[in-house]
C-alpha positions in Angstrom: 237.6 190.6 -28.3 240.2 190.7 -31.1 243.5 192.6 -30.6 246.1 193.8 -33.0 249.9 193.5 -32.3 251.9 195.9 -34.3 255.7 195.1 -35.0 257.3 197.9 -37.0 259.7 196.6 -39.6 262.0 198.0 -42.4 262.2 196.9 -45.9 265.0 194.5 -45.1 262.9 192.6 -42.6 264.7 193.9 -39.5 262.5 194.6 -36.5 262.8 198.3 -35.6 260.8 201.5 -35.8 259.8 202.7 -39.2 257.9 205.7 -40.3 255.0 203.5 -41.2 254.2 202.8 -37.5 254.3 206.6 -36.8 252.0 207.2 -39.7 249.5 204.6 -38.3 249.7 206.2 -34.9 249.1 209.7 -36.2 246.1 208.9 -38.2 243.3 208.2 -35.7 240.9 207.7 -38.5 242.7 204.7 -39.8 243.0 203.4 -36.3 239.2 203.6 -36.0 238.9 201.7 -39.3 240.3 198.7 -37.4 237.3 198.7 -35.1 235.2 197.7 -38.1 237.3 194.5 -38.2 236.4 193.6 -34.7 239.6 195.0 -33.1 239.2 196.7 -29.9 242.7 196.8 -28.6 246.1 197.6 -30.3 249.4 196.5 -28.6 252.3 198.3 -30.1 255.3 196.1 -29.4 258.3 198.4 -29.6 260.6 200.3 -27.2 261.2 203.2 -29.7 257.7 204.9 -29.9 257.7 207.8 -27.4 255.0 207.2 -24.8 253.8 210.8 -25.4 252.9 209.9 -29.0 250.9 206.9 -27.9 249.1 208.9 -25.3 248.3 211.6 -27.9 246.9 209.0 -30.3 244.9 207.3 -27.5 243.5 210.7 -26.5 242.4 211.5 -30.0 240.3 208.4 -30.3 239.1 208.2 -26.6 235.4 207.1 -26.2 235.5 205.3 -29.6 235.7 201.8 -28.1 239.4 201.0 -29.2 242.4 201.0 -27.0 246.0 201.5 -27.6 248.8 200.1 -25.3 252.5 199.9 -25.6 254.3 196.6 -24.8 258.0 196.8 -24.4 259.6 194.6 -27.0 262.2 193.6 -24.5 259.7 191.3 -22.8 260.1 188.8 -25.7 263.6 187.8 -24.6 263.0 187.9 -20.9 260.4 185.5 -19.4 260.3 187.3 -16.0 259.3 190.6 -17.7 256.6 188.9 -19.9 255.2 187.3 -16.7 255.0 190.6 -15.0 253.0 192.1 -17.9 250.0 190.4 -16.1 247.5 187.8 -16.7 245.5 189.8 -19.2 248.3 189.9 -21.7 249.3 186.2 -21.3 245.7 185.2 -21.2 245.1 187.0 -24.5 248.1 185.5 -26.3 248.3 182.1 -24.6 247.3 179.2 -27.0 246.6 181.4 -30.0 248.2 181.8 -33.3 249.0 184.8 -35.3 248.3 186.2 -38.9 250.9 188.1 -40.8 249.2 190.7 -42.9 251.0 191.4 -46.2 249.9 194.3 -48.5 247.3 192.1 -50.1 245.7 191.0 -46.8 245.7 194.6 -45.7 243.6 195.6 -48.8 241.3 192.8 -48.2 240.6 193.8 -44.7 240.4 197.5 -45.5 243.5 198.3 -43.4 246.0 201.1 -44.4 249.2 200.2 -42.6 251.7 201.1 -45.4 253.8 197.9 -44.9 253.9 197.7 -41.1 253.8 194.2 -39.9 250.5 193.4 -37.9 249.6 190.3 -36.0 246.0 189.6 -35.4 245.3 187.3 -32.5 243.0 184.4 -33.0 243.8 183.9 -36.8 246.0 181.1 -38.2 249.6 181.7 -39.0 250.1 179.2 -41.8 247.2 180.5 -43.9 249.2 183.6 -45.1 252.7 183.2 -43.9 253.9 181.5 -47.2 253.8 184.7 -49.4 256.2 186.4 -47.1 258.9 183.7 -46.8 260.6 184.7 -49.9 260.8 188.4 -48.9 261.2 188.3 -45.1 262.4 184.8 -44.1 264.0 186.2 -40.9 260.7 187.9 -39.8 258.7 184.7 -40.5 261.2 182.6 -38.5 261.0 185.0 -35.6 257.2 185.0 -35.7 257.0 181.3 -35.8 259.4 181.1 -32.8 257.5 183.7 -31.0 254.3 181.7 -31.4 256.0 178.6 -30.1 257.3 180.5 -27.1 253.8 181.8 -26.3 252.7 178.0 -26.0 255.9 177.1 -24.0 255.9 180.0 -21.6 259.2 181.4 -22.7 261.8 179.2 -20.8 265.2 180.6 -20.2 267.0 178.2 -22.5 264.9 179.3 -25.5 266.2 182.8 -25.4 269.2 182.0 -27.5 266.8 181.0 -30.3 265.6 184.5 -31.0 267.3 186.3 -33.9 270.5 188.2 -32.9 269.3 191.2 -34.9 266.1 191.3 -32.9 268.0 191.2 -29.7 270.2 194.0 -30.8 267.3 196.3 -31.2 265.9 195.6 -27.8 266.2 198.1 -25.0 265.5 196.9 -21.4 262.4 198.8 -20.2 260.2 197.9 -17.3 256.5 199.1 -17.3 255.9 202.0 -14.9 254.0 200.8 -11.9 253.9 201.2 -8.1 254.4 197.8 -6.4 254.4 199.1 -2.8 253.1 202.6 -2.0 254.9 205.0 0.3 252.0 204.6 2.7 252.3 200.8 2.8 256.0 201.1 3.2 255.9 203.5 6.1 253.3 201.5 7.9 255.3 198.4 7.3 258.6 200.0 8.5 257.1 201.6 11.6 255.1 198.5 12.5 258.1 196.3 12.1 260.2 198.6 14.3 257.5 198.5 17.0 256.9 194.7 16.6 260.6 193.9 16.7 261.5 196.2 19.6 258.5 195.5 21.9 258.3 191.8 21.0 262.0 191.4 21.7 261.6 193.4 25.0 258.6 191.2 26.0 260.4 188.1 25.0 263.6 188.9 26.9 261.6 190.0 30.0 259.4 186.9 29.8 262.5 184.7 29.7 264.1 186.4 32.5 260.9 186.5 34.6 260.1 182.9 33.8 263.6 181.7 34.7 263.5 183.7 38.0 260.0 182.5 38.8 261.0 178.8 38.2 264.0 179.2 40.5 262.0 180.9 43.1 259.3 178.2 43.1 261.8 175.3 43.2 263.5 177.1 46.1 260.2 177.7 47.8 259.2 174.1 47.5 262.4 172.9 49.1 262.0 175.2 52.0 258.4 174.2 52.3 259.3 170.5 52.3 262.0 171.0 54.9 259.7 173.0 57.2 256.8 170.5 56.9 259.2 167.6 57.3 260.7 169.1 60.4 257.4 169.6 62.0 256.1 166.0 61.2 259.4 164.5 62.3 259.3 166.4 65.6 255.8 165.4 66.2 256.3 161.7 65.4 259.6 161.5 67.3 257.8 163.0 70.4 255.0 160.5 70.1 257.4 157.6 69.7 259.9 158.7 72.4 257.1 159.2 74.9 255.4 155.8 74.3 257.2 154.2 77.4 255.2 156.6 79.6 252.0 154.9 78.6 253.6 151.5 79.2 254.7 152.4 82.7 251.2 153.3 83.9 251.1 157.0 82.9 248.8 156.2 79.9 246.2 158.9 80.9 248.7 161.7 80.9 250.3 160.4 77.6 247.0 160.3 75.8 246.1 163.7 77.1 249.2 165.2 75.5 248.9 163.0 72.3 245.3 162.9 71.5 245.8 161.4 68.1 247.3 158.1 69.5 244.8 155.2 69.6 246.9 152.7 71.4 250.4 151.9 72.6 251.7 148.4 72.8 254.8 146.5 73.9 255.4 143.6 71.6 257.1 140.3 72.5 257.9 137.4 70.5 255.9 134.3 71.4 257.0 131.2 69.3 257.0 132.3 65.7 255.0 135.5 66.0 254.9 138.8 67.8 252.1 139.5 70.3 251.3 142.5 72.4 252.5 141.8 76.0 251.0 145.1 77.1 248.4 147.3 75.4 247.3 150.8 76.5 244.2 152.1 74.9 242.9 155.6 74.3 239.2 155.2 74.7 238.4 158.8 73.6 240.1 158.5 70.3 238.6 155.0 69.7 235.2 156.5 70.4 235.8 159.1 67.8 236.8 156.5 65.2 234.1 154.0 66.4 236.7 151.3 67.1 237.2 149.1 70.1 240.1 147.1 71.7 239.3 144.0 69.7 239.6 145.8 66.4 242.8 147.3 67.5 244.3 143.9 68.4 243.2 142.6 65.0 244.9 145.5 63.3 248.1 144.9 65.3 247.9 141.2 64.3 247.7 142.1 60.6 250.8 144.4 61.0 253.1 141.8 62.5 254.7 140.9 59.1 255.7 144.5 58.5 257.2 144.9 61.9 260.2 142.6 61.3 262.5 145.6 60.3 261.7 147.2 63.7 262.4 144.0 65.6 265.8 144.0 63.8 266.5 147.5 65.3 265.3 150.0 62.8 262.8 152.8 63.3 259.6 152.0 61.3 256.9 154.4 60.1 254.0 152.5 58.4 250.8 153.4 56.6 248.4 150.9 58.2 245.3 152.4 56.5 244.4 149.4 54.4 244.6 147.0 57.5 242.6 149.4 59.6 240.2 150.7 57.0 240.8 154.5 58.1 243.9 156.7 58.0 246.3 155.0 60.5 249.9 155.7 61.0 252.1 153.0 62.9 255.3 153.9 64.6 257.7 151.1 65.9 261.2 150.9 67.4 263.0 148.4 69.5 263.7 149.0 73.3 265.4 146.9 75.9 262.2 145.6 77.3 260.7 144.8 73.9 259.3 146.3 70.7 257.3 149.6 71.2 254.3 150.1 68.9 252.3 153.3 68.6 249.1 153.4 66.5 248.2 157.0 65.6 245.2 158.4 63.8 246.6 160.1 60.7 243.6 162.2 60.0 245.1 165.4 61.2 248.4 164.8 59.3 246.2 163.9 56.3 244.5 167.3 56.6 247.8 169.0 56.7 248.7 167.5 53.3 245.3 168.0 51.8 245.5 171.9 52.1 242.6 174.2 52.6 239.1 173.0 51.8 237.7 174.1 48.5 241.1 175.6 47.3 243.7 174.0 45.1 247.1 175.0 46.5 249.9 176.0 44.2 252.2 173.5 46.0 251.2 169.9 46.7 252.8 167.8 49.5 252.8 164.1 50.1 254.7 161.8 52.5 256.1 158.4 51.4 257.8 155.6 53.1 261.2 154.0 52.2 259.4 151.7 49.7 257.7 154.6 47.8 254.2 153.8 49.4 252.1 156.8 50.3 251.8 157.7 54.0 250.0 161.1 53.5 248.6 162.6 50.2 246.0 165.2 49.3 244.1 162.4 47.6 242.9 160.3 50.6 242.0 157.4 48.4 245.7 156.9 47.7 246.4 156.8 51.4 243.6 154.3 52.1 244.9 152.0 49.4 248.6 152.7 50.2 249.3 153.4 46.6 253.0 153.1 45.4 254.4 156.2 43.9 257.8 154.7 42.8 256.7 155.5 39.2 256.8 159.3 40.0 260.3 160.6 39.0 260.8 162.7 42.0 259.9 159.8 44.4 262.3 157.4 42.5 265.0 160.0 42.7 264.5 160.4 46.5 264.6 156.6 47.1 267.8 156.3 45.1 269.6 159.4 46.4 271.7 159.6 49.5 271.1 163.4 49.7 268.7 164.5 52.4 267.1 167.2 50.2 267.1 168.2 46.5 265.1 170.2 44.1 264.5 169.2 40.4 261.9 169.7 37.6 260.4 166.7 35.8 257.7 165.7 33.3 254.9 163.6 34.7 253.3 160.8 32.6 250.5 163.2 31.5 253.2 165.4 29.9 252.9 168.2 32.5 256.1 169.8 33.9 256.4 169.7 37.6 258.7 171.8 39.9 259.5 169.4 42.7 261.7 169.1 45.8 262.0 166.4 48.5 263.2 166.2 52.2 264.2 163.1 54.0 263.0 163.0 57.7 265.8 160.8 59.2 262.9 158.9 60.7 262.2 155.4 59.3 263.5 156.5 55.9 260.3 158.5 55.1 260.4 161.7 53.1 258.2 164.8 52.3 257.6 165.7 48.6 256.7 169.2 47.5 255.7 169.8 43.8 254.1 172.5 41.7 252.8 172.5 38.2 254.9 174.6 36.1 252.0 176.2 34.1 250.3 177.2 37.4 253.5 178.5 38.8 254.0 180.6 35.7 250.5 181.9 35.5 251.6 185.3 36.8 254.3 185.3 34.1 251.8 184.5 31.4 249.3 187.0 32.7 252.0 189.7 32.5 253.1 188.5 29.0 249.4 188.6 28.0 249.0 192.2 29.2 252.2 193.2 27.5 251.0 191.8 24.3 247.7 193.8 24.6 249.8 196.9 25.3 251.9 196.0 22.2 248.7 195.6 20.0 247.3 199.0 21.4 250.6 200.7 20.7 250.9 199.1 17.2 247.2 200.1 16.4 247.8 203.7 17.5 251.0 203.9 15.6 249.5 202.5 12.5 246.7 205.1 12.7 249.2 207.9 13.2 251.6 206.6 10.5 248.6 206.2 8.1 247.6 209.8 8.7 251.1 211.0 8.3 251.7 208.8 5.2 248.5 210.1 3.7 249.7 213.6 4.0 252.7 212.5 1.9 250.9 210.2 -0.7 247.9 212.3 -1.3 250.0 215.2 -2.7 252.2 212.7 -4.6 249.2 211.0 -6.1 247.9 214.5 -7.2 251.3 215.1 -8.6 251.3 211.9 -10.6 247.9 212.5 -11.9 249.2 216.0 -12.9 252.0 214.4 -14.8 249.6 212.2 -16.5 247.4 215.1 -17.4 250.4 216.9 -18.8 251.4 213.8 -20.8 248.0 213.8 -22.3 248.4 217.5 -23.2 246.2 218.8 -20.4 248.2 221.7 -19.0 245.3 223.7 -17.1 246.1 222.3 -13.6 245.2 223.9 -10.3 247.4 222.1 -7.7 247.7 223.8 -4.3 250.3 222.9 -1.7 248.8 221.4 1.5 251.9 221.7 3.5 254.9 224.0 4.0 257.6 221.3 3.6 259.4 219.8 0.7 256.3 218.4 -0.8 254.6 221.8 -0.8 257.6 223.4 -2.5 257.5 220.5 -5.1 253.7 221.1 -5.7 254.2 224.8 -6.1 257.1 224.2 -8.5 255.1 221.7 -10.5 252.1 224.2 -10.7 254.6 226.8 -12.0 255.8 224.3 -14.6 252.3 223.4 -15.6 251.4 227.1 -16.1 254.5 227.6 -18.2 253.6 224.7 -20.4 250.0 225.8 -20.6 251.3 229.3 -21.6 253.6 227.6 -24.2 250.8 225.5 -25.5 248.5 228.6 -25.8 251.2 230.3 -27.8 251.7 227.1 -30.0 247.9 226.8 -30.5 247.7 230.6 -31.4 250.7 230.2 -33.6 249.3 227.1 -35.1 246.2 228.9 -36.3 248.4 230.9 -38.6 251.0 228.2 -39.5 251.0 224.5 -39.5 251.2 223.0 -35.9 254.2 220.9 -36.7 255.9 224.1 -38.0 254.8 225.9 -34.8 256.3 223.1 -32.7 259.5 223.2 -34.7 259.6 227.0 -34.4 259.2 226.8 -30.6 262.0 224.3 -30.4 264.2 226.3 -32.7 264.5 223.6 -35.2 263.6 225.6 -38.3 266.6 226.7 -40.4 266.7 230.0 -42.0 267.0 230.0 -45.6 266.1 227.3 -48.0 266.6 223.5 -48.1 266.1 221.2 -51.0 263.4 218.6 -50.4 261.4 216.0 -52.3 257.8 217.0 -51.8 254.2 216.6 -53.1 252.7 220.0 -53.8 248.9 220.4 -53.8 246.7 223.2 -55.2 242.9 223.3 -55.0 240.4 225.9 -56.2 236.7 226.5 -55.5 234.9 226.5 -58.8 232.5 229.5 -59.6 233.3 231.3 -56.5 233.4 234.7 -58.1 229.9 234.4 -59.3 228.9 232.9 -56.0 230.3 235.7 -54.0 228.6 238.4 -56.1 225.2 237.0 -54.8 226.3 236.9 -51.1 227.0 239.5 -48.5 230.6 239.9 -47.4 230.0 238.3 -43.9 228.2 235.3 -45.6 231.2 234.9 -47.9 233.7 234.8 -45.0 231.6 232.4 -43.1 231.1 230.1 -46.2 234.9 230.1 -46.8 235.7 229.5 -43.1 233.4 226.4 -43.2 234.8 225.2 -46.5 238.5 225.7 -45.3 237.8 223.9 -42.0 236.8 220.7 -43.8 239.7 220.9 -46.3 242.4 221.7 -43.7 241.4 218.8 -41.5 242.0 216.4 -44.4 245.5 217.9 -45.0 246.4 217.6 -41.2 245.2 214.1 -40.9 247.6 212.9 -43.7 250.6 214.9 -42.2 250.4 217.7 -44.7 251.1 221.4 -44.3 248.8 224.0 -45.5 251.2 226.6 -47.0 248.7 229.4 -47.6 245.2 230.4 -48.7 245.0 232.3 -51.9 241.5 233.7 -52.0 239.3 230.6 -52.3 242.3 228.4 -53.2 244.4 226.3 -51.0 248.1 225.4 -51.3 249.6 222.6 -49.3 252.6 220.3 -49.4 253.8 217.1 -47.9 257.4 216.1 -47.1 258.9 219.5 -46.4 258.4 219.4 -42.7 258.7 216.1 -40.8 255.9 213.9 -42.2 255.7 210.2 -42.3 255.1 207.7 -45.0 255.1 208.4 -48.8 254.4 212.2 -49.3 252.7 211.7 -52.7 250.4 208.9 -51.4 249.6 211.1 -48.4 248.7 214.0 -50.7 246.4 211.9 -53.0 244.8 210.4 -49.8 244.1 213.9 -48.6 242.6 215.0 -52.0 240.3 211.9 -51.9 239.4 212.7 -48.4 238.5 216.2 -49.5 236.3 214.7 -52.2 234.3 212.7 -49.7 234.2 215.7 -47.2 233.0 218.0 -50.0 230.1 215.7 -50.8 229.1 215.6 -47.2 229.6 219.4 -47.0 227.2 219.9 -49.8 224.6 217.4 -48.3 224.8 219.1 -44.9 224.3 222.6 -46.4 221.8 221.8 -49.1 219.2 224.6 -49.3 221.1 226.8 -46.9 224.3 227.6 -48.9 225.5 227.4 -52.4 226.9 224.1 -53.7 230.7 223.8 -53.7 232.8 222.3 -56.4 236.5 222.1 -56.5 239.5 221.2 -58.6 242.7 219.7 -57.2 246.2 219.4 -58.7 249.2 217.4 -57.3 252.7 217.3 -58.5 255.7 215.6 -56.9 259.4 216.5 -57.2 262.2 218.7 -55.7 261.5 222.0 -54.2 263.2 224.5 -52.1 261.7 224.7 -48.6 262.4 227.3 -46.1 261.9 230.7 -44.6 261.4 233.2 -47.3 260.6 237.0 -46.9 262.3 240.0 -45.3 264.1 240.8 -42.1 260.7 242.0 -40.6 258.4 239.2 -42.0 259.3 235.6 -42.8 257.0 232.9 -44.3 257.7 229.2 -44.6 256.9 228.0 -48.1 258.1 225.9 -50.9 259.1 227.3 -54.4 260.3 225.7 -57.6 259.2 224.3 -60.9 257.4 221.5 -59.0 255.1 224.2 -57.5 254.4 225.9 -60.6 253.5 222.7 -62.5 251.1 221.7 -59.7 249.3 225.1 -60.1 249.0 224.6 -63.9 247.6 221.0 -63.4 245.0 222.3 -60.9 243.7 224.8 -63.5 243.1 221.9 -66.1 240.3 220.4 -64.0 237.7 222.7 -65.5 238.6 221.9 -69.3 238.9 218.2 -68.4 235.7 217.9 -66.4 237.6 216.4 -63.3 238.2 217.3 -59.7 241.6 215.6 -59.1 244.5 215.5 -61.5 248.1 214.3 -60.8 251.3 214.6 -62.8 253.2 211.8 -64.3 255.9 212.2 -61.6 253.3 211.7 -58.9 251.8 208.8 -60.7 255.2 207.0 -60.6 255.3 207.4 -56.9 251.9 206.0 -56.1 253.1 202.4 -56.0 250.0 201.3 -58.0 247.7 202.0 -55.0 245.2 204.2 -56.9 243.0 203.7 -59.9 243.8 206.5 -62.4 242.7 207.4 -65.9 245.2 209.0 -68.4 244.2 212.4 -69.6 245.1 214.2 -73.0 248.7 215.3 -73.0 249.5 219.0 -72.4 252.3 221.4 -73.0 253.1 223.7 -70.2 254.7 227.1 -70.5 258.4 226.9 -69.7 258.6 223.1 -70.6 259.6 221.7 -73.9 258.3 218.2 -73.5 254.6 217.4 -73.4 253.3 216.4 -69.9 251.0 213.4 -69.2 248.6 213.9 -66.4 246.0 211.6 -64.8 242.8 211.8 -63.0 242.4 209.8 -59.8 239.2 207.8 -59.5 240.0 206.3 -56.0 242.0 203.8 -54.1 242.3 200.3 -55.4 241.4 198.8 -52.0 238.2 201.0 -51.8 235.1 199.1 -52.7 233.2 202.3 -53.4 235.8 203.4 -55.9 234.1 204.8 -59.2 234.4 202.4 -62.1 235.0 205.0 -64.7 235.5 208.7 -65.3 231.9 209.1 -66.4 230.9 207.4 -63.1 233.0 209.9 -61.2 231.6 212.8 -63.0 228.1 211.6 -62.4 228.8 211.3 -58.6 230.3 214.8 -58.4 227.7 216.4 -60.7 230.2 217.5 -63.3 228.5 218.1 -66.7 231.0 217.4 -69.5 230.7 217.6 -73.4 231.8 214.8 -75.6 235.2 216.4 -76.2 237.6 218.2 -73.9 236.8 222.0 -73.7 240.0 223.3 -75.1 238.7 226.8 -75.3 238.8 227.0 -71.6 242.5 226.8 -71.7 242.7 230.3 -73.3 243.4 232.9 -70.7 245.0 236.2 -70.6 248.4 234.6 -70.3 248.5 231.2 -72.1 250.2 228.9 -69.4 249.4 225.5 -71.0 248.2 223.9 -74.2 246.0 220.8 -74.6 247.7 218.7 -77.4 245.0 216.2 -78.0 241.2 215.7 -77.3 
């Protein structure tokens, strides 16, 4: 896809809006000619063309496969703005060069841009830039710099390299677009408020609840350790303090009250070792454990090395499970008669520490001796192996501390946080440990947090739906209003917008509809007025911009006449004459309007028009000749389309350029905008010479001097016009120099138009009732 970039320039080479660009945009036919060159998109790089003009131009050529888009010129000095234009613009320009079209190149490509500077993407710059260097060096330097910046991505430090005159003409302008819709903003704001408030509330509640739960678990573990330790200490002290009863002959009663005791012994030192001097056996407990007295004595023998602290006077509580092969607890203390030793089945105590079968308790308890070895533990294998737990932080802290009880969290070797507490029993240096996994202790906290998050998600979802529906009630009317504004910008005023609410938006919608109806009424008035006068004149009249009285202007004045109309109308019914003239005038007026001309009046079958008196763009004389040439082509098509159904039409046109008085002329009751002066009279005389000269388009010498050598003309015999002393030279126009279909000679033109001409100019036809001109030579 090829695209055209249009930079309007002045004759001095400064980049700014010129009348040439306006001429281009107001001639859709010329824009469509670009499509023949493979151009499907036109980017007008300027800040000075009203967007409404671009919209009107784009609307007039809709459906023709060519697109018009305005690019703010200010993006050339601001990289950020250029980047925001989007990937389509950068992708189209990146890595490509540009071609500067001079007048010659315009003619070769068949473009009529009247000096506007055009860049065609994908064509080399150096091929045609040289011819312009002498005339527009600043423009060429800018274009070369612009091409380099396209490749470099417009870095900030290169902005200073752009011409100061170019920067001075820029006006900051951002392309209109919606980055974040109201609907999205409302949803985002409400969602953010809900998320921040509820998340903050859930977070604070979770922190408080978690902190409270941790404190409660630690306190509970300490209390449980103290309670369990007190019960075990009471039981063990009772068993140990009552051991002398079994040694004094009351063994039956002792074992009846302490069923877990296997045996009680009094140990005496014999030589280098301790031996049981007296041994009382509980046969019932031994039977339960499948043990006998010999095995008990063997176990006692194995324990002798560990009884030395008791012999020294300390109370000793030992885990003898490895020596016995089953959970066995040994209690020892020194008495006056010797060392008392109690062997106790630890199965029941082990069950107390193991918890309920099939359930994993929140708090885990275990009993350790002063060396950190396990006495009782939920894991029986650790008891049987008398595993050392000195590596557990809470055990190590208990062994080193002089405090009887303490609570503290710690992280175990597996990385899990534990909430632990210990209680020393003041019996043989043993202690009870109670600990809970923090994650399990906080399961309730996490469960509540999860439910709160579900509530948050539900509330957020419901709020999003509600906000979406509410936002839609705002955005839908706003979008309709935006579409209405775009329709009005395109000139479509017939809108039917109904308010959907009784709030400010509804009031705005009603007000907008009232405005659209007012504009539609104004447009209908302008259209109706424009059917009687030129549309530009109607627009100026509605705006109050037409001055009363006359104003001196440089104009091109045009007259045309339908040849043989009098004889033709005698053979037609009045209704057919009117229809014929309407069809003919429709074609002719279109050619005038497309070249920014003004139809002054219809005089029977004649047309009077002028260029330059009202607004207008470009060269008035060139526009007038272009209109006449367009009439020539349109008349040929008019005759071909009506061949056999209506009489063949032939016309003569006359154009003269010069000063006129333009303005409102008439009476207080009836005014008419027209042009008067000698220029108008001469244009009328020149038009009447087409018949004797055998031509269809004649221009004066003054008009010829203003054509800038753009047309192929043939000088005609000099004439002398009534009221002028000097002879007048007139020319017939064959066509445009850049038109490959231009006739090669006057005879070729006459042949194409079907004009029969004698060898010499028919001077007799110049004789009328009032002699207005004289042909001086044939």
